[in-house]
N, C-alpha and C positions, 0 to 999 in steps of 0.2 A: 636386582638381577644377579644371579650367581655368575662367577667367572666363566663357567662352561657355557651358560646361556648367552653371555656376551660374545664369546668366541663364535657361537653358531650364527649369531646375527652378523658378525664381521665377515663370516664366510659367505653369507647370502649377499652382503653388500659387495664383496670382492668379486662374486660371480658375475656381477653386471659389468665388469671391466676386465680388459687384458692390459698388459703393460708393455710398452714399446721403449726399450732402453736405447737412448740416443745421447752420445757425449756424456755418458755417466749418469744421466738423469732418467728416472722412471716417469713417463708421461702416461697417465691413465687414459685409455681409449675405450669406447663402448664396445661391448661384445657384438659380433656381426649381426645378430638378429634384432638388436636395438639401434644399430647404426643409422637406419633410415630416420628414426625419431630424432636422434642427435644431429643429423645432417640437414634437417629440414630448414628451409628459409622462412623467416617470419615476415609476413606481409602486413606491416602497420598501415592503418587507414583511419579516416575520421571515425569518431565513436558513435555515429548515428547507427541505431539498431542494436547497440550493446546494452542499453539500459533495461533494467528489470522493473524499476519503479520510476515515478515521476521525479522523485528526489535524485535518482541516478541521472535522469535526463538533465536536470539542472546542474548537477555536479560535473558531469562530463562535458557540458557546454561552457563550463566556467573559464576555460582558457583555450583559444583556438590552436594552441600548440599541442594539446593533448592528442594522443594517438592510441588506437586500440588494435588488438590482434587476437587470434586464436592459435594455440599451439596444440598439435596432436600428440597424444600419449597413449600407451597401451592401457586398456581397461584393466587387464590382468597381466602383470609383468611376467608371470610364468607361461603366458601364452601370447607373445607379442605379435603373432600373426592373426590373432582373433579380433574381437571388438576393440574399438578405440574410444577415447574420450577427448573432449576439446576443452582446453584450459583457456579461459578468457583473461586478458590482461590489458591494463591501461598504463601508458607511459607518459610521465610528465618530464620532458627533456631537461637535462642540466642547463643551468643558466650561463655557465662559463666553461672553463677547461675541464673536460670530462675525465673522471677516473674510471667510471664504469657504471653498472646498474646497482641499485639498492632495492632488493626484493623486500616486500613488506607484507606482514600478516597482522590483522587487527584483533585476532582472538576468536573466542566463541567456545568450542569450534562452531563454524558456520558463518562467521563474519566475512563479508565480501571485501576483498583487498582492493578491487578497482576503485571504489569510492574512497578508500583510505589514501591511495596515492593522489587522487584528485584533491582531497582535503589537505593532505600534507604539503601540496604546492603552495597553499595559503598559510597554514599554521607554521610552516618552516620557511616562509618566503625570504626571510632575511638571514637564513642560516647558511654557513658554508656547505652544509649537506646538499641543499638544493642547487647550489652553484656547481658542485663537483660531481653530482650523481644524477643519472636518470632515476627518478622514482618509478618503480615498477610494482604496481598493485595487481595481484592476481587473485581471482576467485578460485580457491582450491577445488579439486574434483568434488562434484556433488553440490556445489555452492553457487548461488546467484546465476550469473550469465554463463558459467561453464556447463557443459552438457556431457552426459545426461545429468540433470539436476534432481536432487532428492525432492520428492513431492508426496506428501501424505494426507494433506487436508485441503479443502476448498477455502476460498476467502470467506464464504458464508459460515463455515465451521469455525474459522478463526474468530470471526466477528461475534459468534454466539458463545465463545468460551469453550468450545468443544474440542479444540485442537491442542490437547495436552498429551504428554507422554509420561514423564515421571510423576509419581504420586507420593514422593518422599515427604512432601510438605503439603499443607493445605487440607482441603476437605475431601478430595476425590479418592476413589479406590479403583483397582484394576483387577478384573477376574482373569481366570485362565483363558476363557474365550475372548475376552477383551484384549488381552495381551497378544494372543495368536492373531486375532483379526487385525490389530494395528499393524503388525509386521506384514501381513498379507496385503493390506491395502497400500502400504508404502512400496512394496515390491511391484505391485500392479501399476501404480501411478508413476513409478520412477524408472521403469524399464526392465524389471526382472530381478531375480535373486542375485544374479552375478553383479549387478550394479551395487546392491546393498553390501555384498561381500567384499567390495574393493573401494571403499571410501575411507579407509583407515589412515592414520597418520603416516605409517611407513610407506604406503603407496603415494601419498602426497609429497613426502620427502624425495622419493625417486622422481616425481614430476618436477620438483624444484631443480634437480640436477640437469634434467633436460632443458629447463628454462635457462639455467646458467649458461649452458653451451650455446643454445640457439641465439641468445642475446649477445654472444661474443665475449663473455667474461671467462678468463682463465680461472679465477677464484670467485667464490660467492661472498658478497657483502649483503647483510641481512639485518632487518629490524623487525622483531616480533614481540607482540605484547599479549599477556595473559596466555590463552591456549597457544598463541604463536611462539611462546617460549618452549612449549613441548615440541612443536614442529621443528623449531630450530635445533633443539637438543638432539632430536632423533636424526636430523640431517647430519649434525656434527658426529654422531655415533657411526652413521653409515658411510659418510664421505668426508672424514676428517682432513684428508689431503686436499680437498677442494674448497676449504674455508679460508677466506681472507679476513673477515671481521664479522662479529655477531653482537648486536645489542639485544638483550633479552630482558624485557621490562614487565614486571608483575608476574613473577615466575610460579609455575606449577612445580611442586616438589617431585623430582623424578624417583625418589626412594619410597614414596608413601603409597600405601594401598588405597584403592578406591574408597573403601568404607571410611578409613581414618581421615582421608582428605576431605570427604564430605562433612564429617563431624567437625574438623578444624575449620572448614569454610563457614559452616553455620555458627560456630563459636565466634568467628570473626564478624559475621553479620549481626549477631546479638550484641557484641561489643560496640559495633558501630551504631546499632539502634539505640543502645543505652547512651552513647555519647550524643547522638542526635537529640534524644529525648531530654537529656540534661540541659543541652543548649536551648531547647524549646522552653523548658520549665523556667528558664531565666528571663523569658520575655513576658510581657504583661498579659497577653491573650492566648497563651499556649493551650491548644485543645486537649493536651495530655495532663494538664494541671501543673501545679507548682512544686510538687513533691517528686523528685526523680525516682524515689524508691517505689512509686505507685504507677509509673508511666506504662508499664506492660499491661497492668490490669485495666488502666484507662483505655489503652489502645484496643484491648480485647472487647471491652464493653461497647466500643464504637463500631468495630468491624464484624464481630461475631453475629450480630443481628442480620447481616447481609447473607448469612447462610440460608435463612428462611425467606428474607424479603430483600432481594437485590434492588438496587436503585436503577430505574429505567429512565433514560433521558428523553427529551421531547422528540429527538430524531430516532428513538428506538434502540439506542445503545444501552448495554447492560453492564453494571458493575456489581459483581458478587464478592464474596469473601476472598476467593483466590485471586481475583483481579486486583482488589484493593491491597492485599498483602504483597502481590507481585510488584505493584507500583511503588510501594515503600521500599522494597528490596532494590529496585532499579535506582531509586533516588539515593540510596545509601552509598552508591559507588563514588560519589563526589560530595564532599562537605559543602561545596558551593550550592548544591541543590537542596540542602536540608530545609531552608525556609520555604521552598516549594512544597516539600512534604508536609510541613506544618499546615500550610494553606489547604492542601488536599485533605488532610485528616479533619480539619475544621469543617470543610464542605461536606464530607461524608456524615459527620455528626448532625449537619443541618439537612441531610437528605439530598445532597447534590454530588455530582460525580465528575464535573468538567476537568478539574485539575488532575485527578487521578488518571482519567482516560488520556489526557494529554501526555502525562509522563509515560504511560504505556505505549502510546503512539510513537513518541520520539525514541524510546528505548528499543521498541520492536520494529521500527521502520515502516509502520503502517502509512500508506498514502491517504490523502484526504478523501479519495473515492472508495476507500475500503479495501484496497489491494495490499496484500502482505508479501514481503519477501520470504524466502524459504529458510531463514536463519534458524528458527526453532527446529524445523524438520531435519536440516543438515546437522545441527548440533546433536540431535538424537541419534542419527545414523552413524556419525563419526564416533561418538562415544560408545555405541554398541560394538564397534570394531576395535576400540582401544581399551575400554575399562573392564575390570574384573566383574564377573556376574555373581548374583546372589540367588539362592533358593528363595521361595516365598517366605519361609521362616526367617531367613537371614535379613530379608528386606523389611519385614515387620520389626525385627529387633533394631535395625538401623534407624527406622523411622522413630522408634521409641527413644533411642539415644538423641536424635535430633530434636525431638519435642522437649526433652529434658534440658538440653543446653541452649535452645533457642525458643523460649516460650512465646515470643512475639509471633512466631510462625505457626503456632499451635491453634488449630481450629476448635479444639476441645472435644474431638470425636474419637480420640484414641488412635493407635497405630494399625489396627486390624484393617485388612484390605490392601495394604501396601504390597506391591509386586514389582519385580524387575521387568521393565518394559522390553528388555533385550532377550528375555528368556527363550523366545522362539526365533531369534535371528538366524538367518540361513548359513552363517559361518561363525567360527570361533574368533575371539579377539586375536589380533596379530601384534599388538604393541609390545606386550611383556612389561611387567612392572616388578622391580625397578628397571629403568632403562638408562642409556647413555653412561653406563659404568665402564671404567677402565679404558677410556678412549685414549689412543696413542696418536701422536703426530698432529694434535689440534693446536692452532695458535691461540693466543690469549683472547678470551671472550669477555664481554662486559655485561654483567647482570645488575639490574637496577631493582631494588626492593624498598617499598614504602612501609614505614613502621605501622601505620594505621590502615593498611590496605584491607578492606572488608571482604574481598573475594579470594585473593591469593595471599595468605598470611606471610608476614615478613620472613619467617624461618624457611619458607619454601625457597626464597631467593638465596638465602645463605646456603642451603643444601645444594641448589643447582650450581652455584658458583664453585662450591667445593667439589662437586661431582665432575664438573668439566675442567677443574684446575684453573679456573679463570678468576677475574677480578670482580669484586662486589662493590657497588656504590650504594650505601644506605641513604635513604631519603626520609627525613622526618615530615610526616604529613598525614592527612586523612582523605585518601582517595585511591582509586585503582588505576595504576599506570600514569606515566608523566612524560616520557621521552617524545612521543609523537605530537604532544600538544604544543610544544615550543613555548610554553608559558613561563618557564623558570630559567633565568640566566645561568645559574650554577649547573643545572642538568644539561642545558643547551650546549654550553661550552665544552663540558666533559664529553658528551656524545659526539659533538663535531670533531674535537681533537682526536678522538679514538677512530671514528669512521674515516676521516680524511687522512690523518697522518699516522694512524695506528699507535697513538700515544695513550697509554693507560693513565688513569688518575693516580696521584701519589698516595702512598700508604696513609690511611687515616682520613682520606677525603670523605666528605659527607655534605649533603645538601639539605636545606630546610625550605619547605614550601608552605 
């Protein structure tokens, strides 16, 4: 982002506040037409009725201390007297002397934060973080239990493999009519064009500032992973004076164009596939063979027949090429899951699909009864309001680049038919790339970047830390994100010291997982 573009966003952010000078200190106050949102009282209550899936029901009932609430925000911040949205949140109260709230975002975009806070109460149960902070998981606008929620597909369409948006990988194509019809059905099912036009990250960051105030926090403490690092960085850009601490784990590079980031992401997935396949080749019954140089060809030979002959299970579920490839990508996010991928590929070679479908169910949040959350739909909508858009010709060229650098993702059908699914979106993107440049008055932030991250490459974390003028914690490992899991003592201690005491790690600090 150029300096002039950065200043324009700073003006937009500043326009949401006035300044009351008292005893020599400038205290940001909401502008009058937003004051009712900032002044609202939060009515926490039992979490009955907040769950979107049965997994949510189980998670929200995991601790009787969990409380839920909804906070009202403007749908359109330029029209605060118009339609409103409701942001759903779950609180896991601090176990000891409370510092304040820790807002959490799991990524995606489209990931539900409520379940993240519920899970964090367990994964971080012995951490000073849960002792000193209320964990606050919120479903960002358009996501999960927040309303209006993005809705583009039925559960039956999800089950049949028809609920797809991007066609940058795999076997599918998208026509002019298909792209237009996709947007129209999302608008109709989600509540109108104005809903689609106001689900971007900048609107979500403004929601976070309202949450900060209504929760009683003078400054924001935040933990975001993956896409949550973008949300945190944009908040830091728009409200630097309101930040107390930010942990940004598995960072999106704020300087990188959408197309280049997609190429880097699939370069990372191919690298992780190669690492996974090499580890498999060292085992006696690897379905990809014993020669690591031939594993892509072996994989293609196993999964490409699914283009013409999908596997259909006894209960009628279907595994085609795109589903099998998607399951492998999901498994690449954590090296601990690699043996499960081996098993799934071996089953596909034998005409079975159980393990691959289980990976997809866990990753996508599918309930046993076939109910799906709106993760994928919200991801699509939020990205349409954030990412740079391509012409059909540019999208075909981007798919060509991805097929060249990630051959395991190539269905062998060529790039023709690729099309940007956001082409007919009812509003232009509002994020602006690059973003979070030249931020002044921001306290030290902590960015965590894993060397073998398959989804958000290590250099993205380096660039985010540099852009924000914050601290980078490199972590040697093969997975996507680490801080929320509470699984590594080195990372745990550094994150806790930073969030609780605002102590940054010493120069040269590094963790190995």
